[in-house]
DOSE-39791 format. One record per residue (C-alpha): residue number from 1; residue in one letter; x, y, z. Coordinates in Angstrom, 2 decimals, always signed. Example, Ala and Ser with C-alpha at 12.3 -4.5 7.8 and 13.67 -1.06 7.14 Angstrom:
2
<r num="1" residu="A" px="+12.30" py="-4.50" pz="+7.80"/>
<r num="2" residu="S" px="+13.67" py="-1.06" pz="+7.14"/>
//
This chain:
229
<r num="1" residu="M" px="-15.60" py="-16.99" pz="+66.21"/>
<r num="2" residu="A" px="-17.54" py="-14.70" pz="+68.94"/>
<r num="3" residu="K" px="-17.27" py="-15.83" pz="+72.41"/>
<r num="4" residu="A" px="-20.27" py="-16.83" pz="+74.38"/>
<r num="5" residu="L" px="-20.71" py="-14.88" pz="+77.74"/>
<r num="6" residu="P" px="-20.76" py="-16.43" pz="+80.66"/>
<r num="7" residu="K" px="-24.56" py="-17.51" pz="+82.36"/>
<r num="8" residu="D" px="-23.32" py="-15.00" pz="+85.34"/>
<r num="9" residu="A" px="-22.90" py="-12.00" pz="+82.89"/>
<r num="10" residu="E" px="-26.42" py="-12.85" pz="+81.02"/>
<r num="11" residu="K" px="-28.14" py="-12.87" pz="+83.99"/>
<r num="12" residu="G" px="-26.78" py="-9.41" pz="+84.92"/>
<r num="13" residu="K" px="-27.38" py="-8.19" pz="+81.63"/>
<r num="14" residu="S" px="-31.17" py="-8.97" pz="+81.65"/>
<r num="15" residu="K" px="-31.66" py="-7.61" pz="+85.05"/>
<r num="16" residu="R" px="-30.42" py="-4.56" pz="+83.75"/>
<r num="17" residu="R" px="-32.71" py="-4.16" pz="+80.74"/>
<r num="18" residu="Q" px="-35.70" py="-5.05" pz="+83.23"/>
<r num="19" residu="K" px="-34.78" py="-2.58" pz="+85.54"/>
<r num="20" residu="R" px="-34.58" py="-0.22" pz="+82.69"/>
<r num="21" residu="S" px="-38.25" py="-1.21" pz="+81.05"/>
<r num="22" residu="K" px="-39.58" py="-1.09" pz="+84.67"/>
<r num="23" residu="Y" px="-38.33" py="+2.96" pz="+85.17"/>
<r num="24" residu="L" px="-39.34" py="+3.90" pz="+81.50"/>
<r num="25" residu="K" px="-42.92" py="+2.44" pz="+82.05"/>
<r num="26" residu="E" px="-43.88" py="+3.83" pz="+85.24"/>
<r num="27" residu="P" px="-43.81" py="+7.05" pz="+84.25"/>
<r num="28" residu="R" px="-46.49" py="+6.71" pz="+82.20"/>
<r num="29" residu="E" px="-48.47" py="+4.13" pz="+84.31"/>
<r num="30" residu="N" px="-48.55" py="+6.75" pz="+86.83"/>
<r num="31" residu="D" px="-49.99" py="+9.20" pz="+84.52"/>
<r num="32" residu="D" px="-52.49" py="+6.86" pz="+83.37"/>
<r num="33" residu="N" px="-53.26" py="+6.12" pz="+86.68"/>
<r num="34" residu="E" px="-53.94" py="+9.67" pz="+87.62"/>
<r num="35" residu="V" px="-56.65" py="+10.22" pz="+84.76"/>
<r num="36" residu="A" px="-58.16" py="+6.98" pz="+85.60"/>
<r num="37" residu="N" px="-58.65" py="+8.41" pz="+88.81"/>
<r num="38" residu="F" px="-59.91" py="+11.90" pz="+88.25"/>
<r num="39" residu="V" px="-62.23" py="+10.42" pz="+85.27"/>
<r num="40" residu="Y" px="-63.59" py="+7.81" pz="+88.30"/>
<r num="41" residu="Q" px="-64.28" py="+10.85" pz="+90.61"/>
<r num="42" residu="L" px="-66.34" py="+12.52" pz="+87.75"/>
<r num="43" residu="N" px="-68.12" py="+9.81" pz="+87.12"/>
<r num="44" residu="S" px="-68.78" py="+8.81" pz="+90.49"/>
<r num="45" residu="K" px="-69.97" py="+12.51" pz="+91.31"/>
<r num="46" residu="F" px="-72.53" py="+12.94" pz="+88.25"/>
<r num="47" residu="R" px="-73.88" py="+9.36" pz="+88.48"/>
<r num="48" residu="N" px="-75.24" py="+9.75" pz="+91.98"/>
<r num="49" residu="R" px="-77.42" py="+12.48" pz="+90.17"/>
<r num="50" residu="T" px="-78.63" py="+10.43" pz="+87.45"/>
<r num="51" residu="Q" px="-79.78" py="+7.06" pz="+89.66"/>
<r num="52" residu="R" px="-81.49" py="+9.75" pz="+92.50"/>
<r num="53" residu="Q" px="-84.29" py="+7.59" pz="+93.51"/>
<r num="54" residu="Y" px="-87.25" py="+8.01" pz="+95.78"/>
<r num="55" residu="Q" px="-87.79" py="+6.40" pz="+98.54"/>
<r num="56" residu="D" px="-91.59" py="+7.20" pz="+98.78"/>
<r num="57" residu="H" px="-94.43" py="+5.76" pz="+100.98"/>
<r num="58" residu="P" px="-98.33" py="+6.30" pz="+100.01"/>
<r num="59" residu="A" px="-100.60" py="+8.78" pz="+102.13"/>
<r num="60" residu="C" px="-101.69" py="+6.55" pz="+105.57"/>
<r num="61" residu="L" px="-103.26" py="+7.27" pz="+109.04"/>
<r num="62" residu="R" px="-100.61" py="+7.24" pz="+111.88"/>
<r num="63" residu="K" px="-101.63" py="+7.53" pz="+115.68"/>
<r num="64" residu="G" px="-99.70" py="+10.13" pz="+117.60"/>
<r num="65" residu="S" px="-98.67" py="+10.11" pz="+121.08"/>
<r num="66" residu="N" px="-101.68" py="+12.12" pz="+122.12"/>
<r num="67" residu="G" px="-103.30" py="+9.15" pz="+120.66"/>
<r num="68" residu="E" px="-105.04" py="+10.78" pz="+117.74"/>
<r num="69" residu="Y" px="-104.66" py="+9.76" pz="+113.89"/>
<r num="70" residu="Q" px="-103.21" py="+12.18" pz="+111.65"/>
<r num="71" residu="L" px="-103.02" py="+12.14" pz="+107.74"/>
<r num="72" residu="C" px="-99.76" py="+11.44" pz="+106.58"/>
<r num="73" residu="N" px="-99.19" py="+12.42" pz="+102.78"/>
<r num="74" residu="S" px="-96.29" py="+11.25" pz="+100.79"/>
<r num="75" residu="E" px="-93.34" py="+12.83" pz="+100.18"/>
<r num="76" residu="R" px="-93.95" py="+14.04" pz="+96.52"/>
<r num="77" residu="Y" px="-97.60" py="+15.08" pz="+97.29"/>
<r num="78" residu="S" px="-96.06" py="+17.39" pz="+100.32"/>
<r num="79" residu="A" px="-93.11" py="+18.54" pz="+97.77"/>
<r num="80" residu="V" px="-96.11" py="+19.32" pz="+95.47"/>
<r num="81" residu="I" px="-98.33" py="+21.47" pz="+98.08"/>
<r num="82" residu="N" px="-95.16" py="+23.16" pz="+99.25"/>
<r num="83" residu="R" px="-94.10" py="+24.69" pz="+95.85"/>
<r num="84" residu="A" px="-97.68" py="+25.70" pz="+94.98"/>
<r num="85" residu="K" px="-96.99" py="+27.68" pz="+98.30"/>
<r num="86" residu="D" px="-94.29" py="+29.12" pz="+97.35"/>
<r num="87" residu="S" px="-95.56" py="+29.95" pz="+93.96"/>
<r num="88" residu="L" px="-98.18" py="+32.26" pz="+95.32"/>
<r num="89" residu="T" px="-95.68" py="+33.83" pz="+98.06"/>
<r num="90" residu="K" px="-93.05" py="+34.99" pz="+94.91"/>
<r num="91" residu="M" px="-96.54" py="+36.00" pz="+93.27"/>
<r num="92" residu="C" px="-97.44" py="+38.28" pz="+96.20"/>
<r num="93" residu="D" px="-93.84" py="+39.76" pz="+96.87"/>
<r num="94" residu="Q" px="-93.64" py="+40.91" pz="+92.98"/>
<r num="95" residu="N" px="-97.25" py="+42.01" pz="+92.64"/>
<r num="96" residu="V" px="-98.18" py="+39.42" pz="+89.79"/>
<r num="97" residu="T" px="-101.70" py="+39.59" pz="+89.54"/>
<r num="98" residu="H" px="-104.12" py="+36.89" pz="+87.64"/>
<r num="99" residu="N" px="-104.67" py="+39.22" pz="+84.67"/>
<r num="100" residu="N" px="-101.36" py="+39.43" pz="+83.12"/>
<r num="101" residu="Y" px="-99.82" py="+36.19" pz="+84.48"/>
<r num="102" residu="V" px="-98.94" py="+33.27" pz="+82.47"/>
<r num="103" residu="N" px="-98.57" py="+29.70" pz="+83.55"/>
<r num="104" residu="G" px="-95.45" py="+27.88" pz="+81.68"/>
<r num="105" residu="K" px="-94.76" py="+24.54" pz="+81.58"/>
<r num="106" residu="W" px="-93.01" py="+23.25" pz="+84.37"/>
<r num="107" residu="R" px="-89.54" py="+22.36" pz="+82.40"/>
<r num="108" residu="C" px="-86.30" py="+24.19" pz="+82.36"/>
<r num="109" residu="A" px="-86.00" py="+27.65" pz="+80.74"/>
<r num="110" residu="F" px="-82.35" py="+27.08" pz="+79.62"/>
<r num="111" residu="C" px="-82.52" py="+23.13" pz="+78.35"/>
<r num="112" residu="Q" px="-86.67" py="+22.94" pz="+78.14"/>
<r num="113" residu="Q" px="-85.87" py="+19.48" pz="+80.07"/>
<r num="114" residu="R" px="-88.11" py="+18.43" pz="+82.79"/>
<r num="115" residu="S" px="-86.80" py="+17.42" pz="+86.42"/>
<r num="116" residu="L" px="-84.09" py="+14.28" pz="+86.95"/>
<r num="117" residu="R" px="-83.58" py="+14.20" pz="+83.34"/>
<r num="118" residu="S" px="-79.93" py="+13.30" pz="+81.99"/>
<r num="119" residu="V" px="-77.41" py="+14.50" pz="+84.76"/>
<r num="120" residu="L" px="-80.18" py="+17.28" pz="+85.75"/>
<r num="121" residu="G" px="-81.46" py="+17.38" pz="+89.74"/>
<r num="122" residu="D" px="-84.83" py="+18.61" pz="+90.44"/>
<r num="123" residu="L" px="-86.44" py="+22.13" pz="+89.08"/>
<r num="124" residu="F" px="-86.12" py="+24.98" pz="+91.42"/>
<r num="125" residu="G" px="-88.49" py="+28.10" pz="+91.00"/>
<r num="126" residu="P" px="-90.89" py="+29.83" pz="+89.98"/>
<r num="127" residu="Y" px="-88.90" py="+32.89" pz="+89.43"/>
<r num="128" residu="Y" px="-91.07" py="+35.62" pz="+87.64"/>
<r num="129" residu="I" px="-89.95" py="+37.64" pz="+84.53"/>
<r num="130" residu="K" px="-91.86" py="+39.96" pz="+82.28"/>
<r num="131" residu="V" px="-92.11" py="+38.68" pz="+78.49"/>
<r num="132" residu="T" px="-93.71" py="+40.76" pz="+75.27"/>
<r num="133" residu="E" px="-95.20" py="+39.42" pz="+72.09"/>
<r num="134" residu="D" px="-91.30" py="+39.56" pz="+70.57"/>
<r num="135" residu="N" px="-89.78" py="+37.67" pz="+73.04"/>
<r num="136" residu="W" px="-92.61" py="+35.38" pz="+73.96"/>
<r num="137" residu="P" px="-91.31" py="+32.07" pz="+74.80"/>
<r num="138" residu="T" px="-93.35" py="+29.35" pz="+72.51"/>
<r num="139" residu="F" px="-91.91" py="+26.50" pz="+73.73"/>
<r num="140" residu="L" px="-93.14" py="+27.29" pz="+77.88"/>
<r num="141" residu="A" px="-96.74" py="+28.44" pz="+76.91"/>
<r num="142" residu="K" px="-98.72" py="+28.51" pz="+73.85"/>
<r num="143" residu="K" px="-98.74" py="+32.33" pz="+72.24"/>
<r num="144" residu="P" px="-102.49" py="+33.57" pz="+72.19"/>
<r num="145" residu="Q" px="-103.73" py="+34.95" pz="+68.77"/>
<r num="146" residu="R" px="-104.69" py="+38.45" pz="+69.84"/>
<r num="147" residu="L" px="-101.99" py="+40.37" pz="+71.90"/>
<r num="148" residu="P" px="-102.72" py="+44.01" pz="+73.06"/>
<r num="149" residu="K" px="-99.57" py="+45.76" pz="+71.49"/>
<r num="150" residu="Q" px="-96.91" py="+47.08" pz="+73.88"/>
<r num="151" residu="S" px="-98.66" py="+44.55" pz="+76.87"/>
<r num="152" residu="E" px="-96.16" py="+42.82" pz="+79.09"/>
<r num="153" residu="Y" px="-97.00" py="+39.23" pz="+80.67"/>
<r num="154" residu="W" px="-95.70" py="+37.86" pz="+83.85"/>
<r num="155" residu="F" px="-94.21" py="+34.33" pz="+83.04"/>
<r num="156" residu="D" px="-93.24" py="+32.37" pz="+85.85"/>
<r num="157" residu="L" px="-89.77" py="+30.29" pz="+84.86"/>
<r num="158" residu="W" px="-88.53" py="+26.97" pz="+86.45"/>
<r num="159" residu="V" px="-84.92" py="+26.11" pz="+86.04"/>
<r num="160" residu="H" px="-82.09" py="+23.14" pz="+86.85"/>
<r num="161" residu="G" px="-79.61" py="+24.53" pz="+89.33"/>
<r num="162" residu="D" px="-76.80" py="+23.24" pz="+86.83"/>
<r num="163" residu="C" px="-78.28" py="+25.17" pz="+83.93"/>
<r num="164" residu="A" px="-78.95" py="+28.35" pz="+85.77"/>
<r num="165" residu="L" px="-75.80" py="+28.79" pz="+87.61"/>
<r num="166" residu="S" px="-73.24" py="+27.47" pz="+84.74"/>
<r num="167" residu="A" px="-74.88" py="+30.41" pz="+82.85"/>
<r num="168" residu="P" px="-73.13" py="+33.74" pz="+82.27"/>
<r num="169" residu="G" px="-74.12" py="+36.47" pz="+84.33"/>
<r num="170" residu="I" px="-76.87" py="+34.26" pz="+86.17"/>
<r num="171" residu="H" px="-75.65" py="+34.28" pz="+89.91"/>
<r num="172" residu="L" px="-77.84" py="+33.33" pz="+93.03"/>
<r num="173" residu="H" px="-78.42" py="+36.18" pz="+95.85"/>
<r num="174" residu="G" px="-80.81" py="+35.83" pz="+98.58"/>
<r num="175" residu="G" px="-82.50" py="+32.55" pz="+96.99"/>
<r num="176" residu="K" px="-83.80" py="+34.67" pz="+93.80"/>
<r num="177" residu="L" px="-81.91" py="+35.17" pz="+90.38"/>
<r num="178" residu="P" px="-81.78" py="+39.05" pz="+90.03"/>
<r num="179" residu="A" px="-80.20" py="+38.79" pz="+86.38"/>
<r num="180" residu="L" px="-82.63" py="+36.24" pz="+85.10"/>
<r num="181" residu="E" px="-85.03" py="+38.76" pz="+83.04"/>
<r num="182" residu="K" px="-82.10" py="+40.30" pz="+81.49"/>
<r num="183" residu="T" px="-80.20" py="+37.64" pz="+80.25"/>
<r num="184" residu="I" px="-82.84" py="+35.04" pz="+79.59"/>
<r num="185" residu="L" px="-84.00" py="+36.87" pz="+76.52"/>
<r num="186" residu="D" px="-80.57" py="+36.70" pz="+75.16"/>
<r num="187" residu="F" px="-80.80" py="+32.97" pz="+75.76"/>
<r num="188" residu="W" px="-83.56" py="+32.14" pz="+74.07"/>
<r num="189" residu="K" px="-82.08" py="+33.75" pz="+70.80"/>
<r num="190" residu="Q" px="-79.18" py="+31.60" pz="+71.09"/>
<r num="191" residu="H" px="-79.96" py="+27.94" pz="+69.46"/>
<r num="192" residu="C" px="-77.93" py="+24.73" pz="+70.60"/>
<r num="193" residu="C" px="-75.75" py="+23.12" pz="+67.98"/>
<r num="194" residu="V" px="-76.53" py="+19.61" pz="+69.47"/>
<r num="195" residu="C" px="-80.52" py="+19.50" pz="+70.11"/>
<r num="196" residu="T" px="-81.20" py="+23.04" pz="+67.98"/>
<r num="197" residu="K" px="-83.40" py="+24.15" pz="+70.49"/>
<r num="198" residu="E" px="-83.24" py="+27.87" pz="+71.91"/>
<r num="199" residu="G" px="-82.33" py="+28.35" pz="+75.53"/>
<r num="200" residu="A" px="-78.33" py="+27.65" pz="+74.97"/>
<r num="201" residu="T" px="-75.90" py="+29.40" pz="+77.56"/>
<r num="202" residu="L" px="-72.81" py="+28.11" pz="+77.03"/>
<r num="203" residu="E" px="-70.45" py="+29.04" pz="+74.04"/>
<r num="204" residu="F" px="-66.92" py="+27.17" pz="+73.35"/>
<r num="205" residu="G" px="-65.26" py="+27.44" pz="+69.60"/>
<r num="206" residu="G" px="-68.40" py="+29.82" pz="+68.18"/>
<r num="207" residu="K" px="-70.71" py="+27.32" pz="+69.42"/>
<r num="208" residu="F" px="-73.72" py="+27.44" pz="+71.81"/>
<r num="209" residu="F" px="-74.80" py="+24.38" pz="+74.12"/>
<r num="210" residu="H" px="-77.02" py="+23.69" pz="+76.82"/>
<r num="211" residu="Y" px="-75.89" py="+22.31" pz="+80.05"/>
<r num="212" residu="P" px="-76.81" py="+18.84" pz="+79.56"/>
<r num="213" residu="C" px="-76.12" py="+19.01" pz="+75.77"/>
<r num="214" residu="A" px="-72.36" py="+19.91" pz="+76.57"/>
<r num="215" residu="Y" px="-72.10" py="+17.19" pz="+79.31"/>
<r num="216" residu="Q" px="-73.44" py="+14.57" pz="+76.97"/>
<r num="217" residu="K" px="-70.09" py="+15.49" pz="+74.93"/>
<r num="218" residu="G" px="-67.65" py="+13.82" pz="+77.51"/>
<r num="219" residu="N" px="-65.71" py="+16.68" pz="+79.93"/>
<r num="220" residu="L" px="-66.43" py="+19.48" pz="+77.12"/>
<r num="221" residu="V" px="-68.60" py="+20.96" pz="+79.89"/>
<r num="222" residu="N" px="-65.62" py="+21.36" pz="+82.09"/>
<r num="223" residu="S" px="-63.95" py="+23.69" pz="+79.95"/>
<r num="224" residu="L" px="-67.04" py="+25.21" pz="+79.05"/>
<r num="225" residu="V" px="-68.11" py="+25.65" pz="+83.17"/>
<r num="226" residu="F" px="-64.67" py="+26.93" pz="+83.79"/>
<r num="227" residu="S" px="-64.36" py="+29.69" pz="+80.70"/>
<r num="228" residu="S" px="-67.65" py="+31.19" pz="+81.69"/>
<r num="229" residu="F" px="-66.67" py="+32.63" pz="+84.78"/>
//
């Protein structure tokens, strides 16, 4: 018959097993914590963009220090007016005339989404490029039935900051996107494998994605952005 171990020996043996199992679990728990912290940082970073809220006030009269009343418009109204002034200034800088100017829709020229959608922020612009009949973006403006051959038109483009700066070959210089006109025509030939629309800029595994469409697929957007530079 096998002899029973003393109680002290059994306690020591059980303690060694607990320590051994504790040491085996610690590396995995540490790795899981690092991954969880990394995911939390990413989510908190992008959640601030999606949950962005405006605390706007209606137009009102305010009494100044000199006793006179002044009209104070809402922030949204002021932003629209300032955007229109910037548009006119850029038109004058690039010699854009009303004879060959096309006013496009106020949506991103890459992902075709509007302002503050998904993880996207405001739209920036306008940026002017020349287009012909062959590369006319119908999703931004309806193409006229009759166009003179070999004619060029100025298009005003609006873009999301993330869509533009994550696109290969696009960079910001002095408030302008110098390579936009050369690269945007190629991007319009590429269809996103998620939404099937034109303007896909990011390539991964032989497939093209819009920036927000790639983000919807998870952390896929991180590898796409880093591989595009």
